[in-house]
N, C-alpha and C positions, 0 to 999 in steps of 0.2 A: 530465322532459328537453329541451330546447327545442336546435332548430338556428339559428346566429347566419351569414349570411355577409359578409364583407368585404371590398371591394376599393375603395380609392381613390377610382373613379368613383361610388360607392354614394352616395343621400342618404338611407336610412331614418331617422327618429326612433321608429318605430311597432312594424315588425314584426320578431317574432322568431320566432313561429310552433314549432309543435313537429313538422314533418313535416320527415322528412331530403329534400333537393332531389337532383337528379342536373340531369347535362349541362351545358356549358359556362358561367361565369357571364354570357357575352352574352346570352344564353336568360333569361337572370334582370331584372325589370325592376328600376329604380336605388330603387326606393322600397322593394326587398325587399335591397337589399344596404347594409350601414352603410360609413360613409368611414372608418373605424379599429376597431380592438379597442378603445380607450377608449369609443367609441361604441357599443358593441355592449353594453359592459359598464354604463355610462349607463341606458340604455334597456333592461337585464333583463336581460341577461345572467348569471348567477351559478352556486352550488351546483348541479354533476351537468350543467350546458349546457356545449353544445360548440360554440366560435367557430371558424367557417373561414374562414382565409383565403388567399386566392388568391394564388397565384404570380407573379401581375402586380401585386400590389397594392403600390404607391409610393407612400406617404403621407410627407411634409416637411412641417418646421414645425412639428409637433404636441408639444403636453406627452403621453405615454406614459404611463399608470397602468393596471396590468395587478394587477386584484385579484380574488377570490374574496369570493361575497357568499352568504350571511353568513361569519362566519369559520371557522364548524369545520361539519364533518361532510363532505362529499365535494368536491373539488377543481373548481373551476372548468377546464375542458380550453379549451384555445388550438390547433389543428392546421394546420398549412400545406396547403391542398389544392389540386389543379393547376386551373388555369383554364381547359383545355377539357375537366373535368371533375370537378365542385363534391364529386364523392362520392369520391373517390379520394386519396389522402393523397400528400404528397412534401416536398421539403426545398428550403427557398430557397438561391437562388445569386446573389443580391443582394439588398441593403436593400430592407425591405419597411416600416419604421414609422424614420422618421428625425428626431431631435428638433434643434433648433439653437436655437441662444440657451444660456439658462441652465439649464435646464429638465433636467430628470432624467428616463432612462427607471425607472421604482420599480416592483416587485414587491410585492404587499402581500397578508395570508390564504392561504387556500389555492388552488394554482395549478398546473397540470401542462401544460406546453408541449412543442409537437415540431415540429419544422423551421422554426421562424422565425427571421428574422434582424431583430435589434434595432442600430441604429447611431444615437450620441450625443455630439453637440458636449461633452457635458458628464460624468456620470457616471451608469453604472446599476449601480442600487442593489435589495437584498431590504432592505425598509424594516418598517414597522409589520405586526407578528407572521406576518413571513413563513414559510410553509412551500412552497416551492418546487420542484418536480422539470422539468427541462427535458432533451428530448432532440435533439438534432443539431440544435441552435439556433449561430448565430452573437451575438456580443455584442462591436459592435466600437464601438470609442471614434476621436475624431479631434486631441483638442488632450494635449499633453506632459505636464498633471498630470491629467489625467482618470483616475477609475478605471472598466478594464475591468468589474470585478465588485466588490462591497463590499458589507459587511451593516454597515446604521446605524441597527438598532436592536433595542433588547435580547432576544439570544436566536432572532433570526433564524435560518432553516436553508436550506439550497439544498443540493440534490444534482444536478450538471451531468454529463449522460452523453450522449458522445464529441460536448461541445460543443467549441466556436471561443470565445475570447479573443483578440480584434484590436485591436492597438494600435499607438502608434508611441511612441520611443522617449521616457522621461520619463512612459507612463504605466502603468498599474499596477494592481494588483488587491488588495484590503485586507480583513481578518478584522480584527473588533473586536465590542465592546458583547459580548460573549460566546457571539457567533454560531458557527457552523459550515457550513462549506461542503468539501460531496463532490465530487471531482472523477476521475470514473469514464472515461478514454478521453479523447480530446480532445487538443487542445494550444492552445498560445498561439502565435498569428501575430507574431512583431514584426517585426526585433530592438527588444531589448528589454535596459537596459543593469541593472536589475533585475525581479523579476518582484510581491514588495511591498511596500511603505515605509510605514516610521511606523506597522506594525501592531499589533495584538492589545493595544491601549487599551482602556482605558474596559470593563474586566471581561475583556479578554482573548478568545482563542476557540479553535478546534477547526478546522485542515485536514489533511484528506485524501485523498491523490492516491494514486489506482492506475492505472500504465497510462497517463499525463497525460505529453505529452510539450511537458520545459520546456527543449530547445535552444536555443531561439531566443533564452533568455537567458542572454547573456555574462559579465555580470559577478557582482552579490550577487544570490541568491534572496531572501534578507529581510533589507532596506537598513532601517538605522536602528530597530533592533527590539531590545529585550532589555534592554539596561540604565538605562532610565529608570521612574522609583518610577512612574510612568504605565502602563509596561506590565505586564498581569495574567498571568492564565493563558495561556502558549504552548505549544501541543501538538500537532504538526507530523508527519506520518505518510506518507512519501512510500515506495510500492512499486512496482517492474517501470517506471519512468520513465526518458524519456530524458534526459541530461541533456547539457550543453553540456561540452566537454572542459577550459577554462577558467573554468567556475564556483566560486564562492563559496558557502558559504549565508548567515555572516552577516559583517557589522563591527562589531560590539559582541560584551560580553561577558554572556550569560545572567546572570541578579543573583539569580534563586530557584528555588525547589524545584519548584517547579510551572511550571516552564518548558523546554520538549526538542524536537528534533525528532531521528526516528530515519526512517534512509532505508534501505531493503532494496534488494537487485538489481538502483538506480538508475544507470544508466552512459553514458557516449559512446561503449562501441564492444560489442560483442556477447562479447566475450570476457570484460571484467571485469562486465560483467553475471552473469555466471554466479557469482560468488561475492561482492559490494560490497554493503558496509555501513557507514553511518557513522552517528555519535549524538555530541549535542553538548547537553551539560546545564550547569546550573550546579554550582560545584567542576572539571567537567573540560573542557580545552578541546574536546577531542574523543577518539573512540575511530573508528576507520578499519580498513579493511582493507588489510592490506599483501603483494602478493603474493609469490613467490618469489626474484623480482630483488631486494626486498629485506632483512630479517631475518624469520629463519621457524624452526621445528623441522623437523631433516629426518625426522625419524619419524613428520611428520604424515600423518593419512591426504591424500590430494590430493583435488582435487575431479577430474568425470570430464574435463575437458580435461586434469586432470594438471596442475595448479597446486596449488602446496602456501601456506595463506595461514594469518594473523596474524592478530590485534588489537592495530592499536597506538594504546595508550591514553597520553594529554598530561594531564595536571590541571594546575591553575592555582591561582591564590593562594587561592581557596575551598575547596577540596576539606579537609574535616576529618573529625574523628571526630563531629560532630555533623552536620555533612552531607557525609557523601561522595559522591563521583560515582559513581551507581550506572548499568551498562548491562545488558544479558541478552548471552547467547553465543548463538550461532545452534543452532536446536533438533536435537536427535539421537536416535534411538530409542534406548533401554536395557531390556533386559531385567533386570529390576531382582526378579523373583519369582524366580530362579533364585539357585544360591550366589553367583555373581556378583551383588556387591550396593556395590560401592563405584565411584561416580565418579570420575576425577580430572582435574585441570584443571593444565595446564604452564602457567607465565609466566618470563619472565627478566630482568631490569632489569640498568642499572649501580650503581643505589641497594641495600642490604643492606634485608632488606625481613620485617617480624614481623607477626602477626594483630591486631596493630591498626592496619595500614597497608592490607593487603588482605583481605578476606575473602570465602566463596560462602556463598550462600544460594542454597536447592535447596526448589522444590515438585514434588512429586510423588506420582501415583497408590499411593494405599492396596493392601496386597496382599488383601486379604478387601472392603471397601468402597470399589470402585473409582470409586465416585462424590464418594469425597471425597481433602482430599488434605493428607499430611502434610508437614511441616515443617522443615528443618534448614536450621542455620545453623555455621560454621564461626567465626565473630565471636568472639575472646574474651570471656569474660563477667565481667571485671573492667577492663575496654578506658578507663571512665571516672578510674578510681582506679592507675592502676598509673602508677608515678614516672617509670622506665626504659626505655618501652617494653613489647612482650609478648613472648610466644611465639614465636620465629624459626620461618620456614617451613622444611620439611623440605626440603634440599639435594637437587636431582635429579642423579643422577653418571651416571642410564642412557640420557642425550637429547644430540644435538647441533646446536644454535644454529648456522644459518650466517647469513651476509648475501652473499645471492648465492649464489654456487658455493663460496665461503670460510667457513670456519670463522669465526665471531665473534669480531670481535678486539676485546682492550680489557678489561677487569676488569669481568663478565657476569657475575653471581651467577644461579643456573638454580637453580628451584625446582619443587615441584609441591602442589597441595593435595588430600589426599581427601577426600571426603563422605560417608562410611559410611554406609549406609542397614539395616545388617542388626537394629539396635535395634528399627526401627516399621519391618518389610517392605513393599516396596514390589512392584507389581505393574509389568509390561511397558509399558511408555508412554512419552512422547515430556514430559521432565520439565521444569520453567523452571529454568534456571539464572540467576541473577543476581550480577554482582560488584561487590561497594562497593572503591571506593578511598579515602582516608582522608588519604594522604600529599601532600602539595602541591607543584608545580612539579617532576612527577618522570616519567619517561618508563619505562614497561613495555609488553613485550609478552605477548600472552594467544595462546596455539595454541588455536583457533577446535574442533580437532577434539577432542572430551569422549571421554576415554577409560574406559571398564565395567573394572574387574581385579579 
C-alpha cells in the first residue's frame, strides 16, 4: 500500500511513497504532492493504494480519468482529507476537479472514492470495466444535455452511497449497456424536468434506488424510455425515495416482458409514504396505491395511520394470455402451519372476470423443509384452449367496496380468489403473492390486505 497526496499546487511526477504523512498540506514539499488525481494514477497509484485529496484542491481545465490498476483485485482508494491535516478524512464542500471543454470525468476498473467533488462541462461516466463505489461524493455537470452520471461500457457497475447528482434543467443520468447503478441515500440537486433520458439502450440495465431524494425532478422520471426497439432490459426499483408531487414515471409504453419499474414507499408526503406502491410493466399501464378517499374494500385491514388501501390496476393493449401483466401484492405474514391454510385475495371490477382473465401465483415455505418453496397457481389449466372463457371467479357477497365514504356506484362485480395450501402444507412465513392480469384495457381494484381464512 502506498499513499499519494493531491493538491493543485503540487508538482510531483515521481514520489508516491509507502509512508503515511501527517500535518497540513502546506508542510509538504511540492514535489511530494501531485497536481491531480489523474497525475497520481499516471505515476503509480493503483490497486490497494490510497490517493488523499486536499479539501483545498481546485484543479480546473483537466481531463479526469480515475481508474484502478490492475483492473482486478483490491480497488484504488481515493479519499478527501483535510487541508490542515492530511491524515484526517473529510468531505468536499466545493468542486475539487473540474473538467472543461468536451472531455468527460471517467471512472474505470475498480475504484472506491469518498468525499470527492467532481465537476464537468460534459459527461460523468462509469466506462471501461467500471466497478465503482462512491461515498459522500458530488457529481456535477453544467450543461443542459450533460449526463450527471452514465454507464457507457458493457456491464459497468456503480454504487453511489449518500452522493449528490447535481445538474441543470436538461441534464440527466443514464443507465445503458447492461450496466447497473445503485443509489443508496443521497439526492438529485436540480431542478430537473427529467431524471433519465433515452436510457436502457444497447443491452438495457438495472437501476436500484433506496432512500434517494428525487423530489427536484418535476416532470418525468424516465423520459423517452421503453417503446423503442433499441430499448432492452429495464429493471427499475425505487424504495423509500422522496418524489415530487407532480412527477410521472414514463412518457412511453413499455413494450417487452423484461421492462419494469417497481416503486415502494416512495412519495411526496409522509402520509402517502406509509402505503405507496407503483408498478408499471408491459401489459399493464400501471398498478398503484389508492387510498380510502377512492375505491377500496371497507373490510380491509388499515395501515397504522388508519388508511385503507387498494391496488388500482389498469391494463393496456398488450395484456394477453401469453403475456399477462404481472405484479406482486405487498407482503403479509401468514400462519400456514395451522388449520387455517387458505389465502384469499379480494378484487372488484366493472368487467366480469374469469380465471383466464385474472389468476394468482403463490410461493410459500414448505411445512417440513422450510428452506424449500411450494408453488400454487389458480390459473385455469386449459386457458390456452378454452373457446368461450374460463371459470367465472367466485362472487364475494360478504364485502363492501366503497368509493370514499359512499358505497361504490355502478355495476361493479365483486370477487375473491382462494389459494388453498392444504394439499401441500406450508410453514408460517411471508409468502410471495403474484397477480396475473391477462385481460386488456381493463380497470381492476385489488385489496392489498390478503386474508388468511
